[in-house]
C-alpha positions in Angstrom: -0.1 -0.2 -0.1 1.1 3.8 -0.5 2.2 5.6 2.6 0.9 8.4 2.9 3.6 11.1 3.5 2.4 14.4 5.6 4.4 17.3 6.5 5.3 18.9 9.5 2.0 20.7 9.7 0.2 17.5 9.5 -1.2 18.2 6.4 -0.8 15.6 3.3 1.9 16.6 1.3 1.1 17.8 -2.0 0.5 15.5 -5.3 -1.6 12.6 -6.6 -1.7 9.3 -4.0 -2.7 6.5 -5.8 -4.9 4.6 -3.5 -8.1 2.0 -4.9 -11.2 2.1 -2.6 -10.1 -0.5 -0.9 -6.7 0.8 0.4 -8.2 3.9 0.8 -11.3 2.6 3.1 -7.9 1.1 5.5 -6.0 4.0 5.2 -5.3 6.9 8.0 -7.3 9.2 6.3 -10.4 6.9 6.9 -9.7 5.0 9.8 -7.4 7.5 11.8 -5.2 4.5 13.4 -1.7 5.7 14.1 -2.6 9.7 14.7 -0.9 10.9 17.5 -3.7 13.7 18.1 -5.5 14.2 20.3 -8.3 16.4 17.8 -8.3 13.7 15.3 -12.3 13.0 14.7 -13.2 9.1 14.8 -17.1 9.6 15.5 -17.7 10.5 11.6 -15.5 7.7 10.5 -17.7 4.9 12.9 -20.7 6.7 10.9 -19.3 6.4 7.8 -18.0 2.8 7.7 -22.3 1.7 9.1 -23.3 3.4 5.8 -20.7 2.0 3.6 
């Protein structure tokens, strides 16, 4: 799977990030796993996954 690289400010680096839908579903962008931030919103993820 493509490793998503974030800047020191926590932003996704510019450019193309080739992910298929399954890779995107398992990615840090959706799951938040491995994010060291108290501000990561996991509540909307549970709702999104329930509707998938």
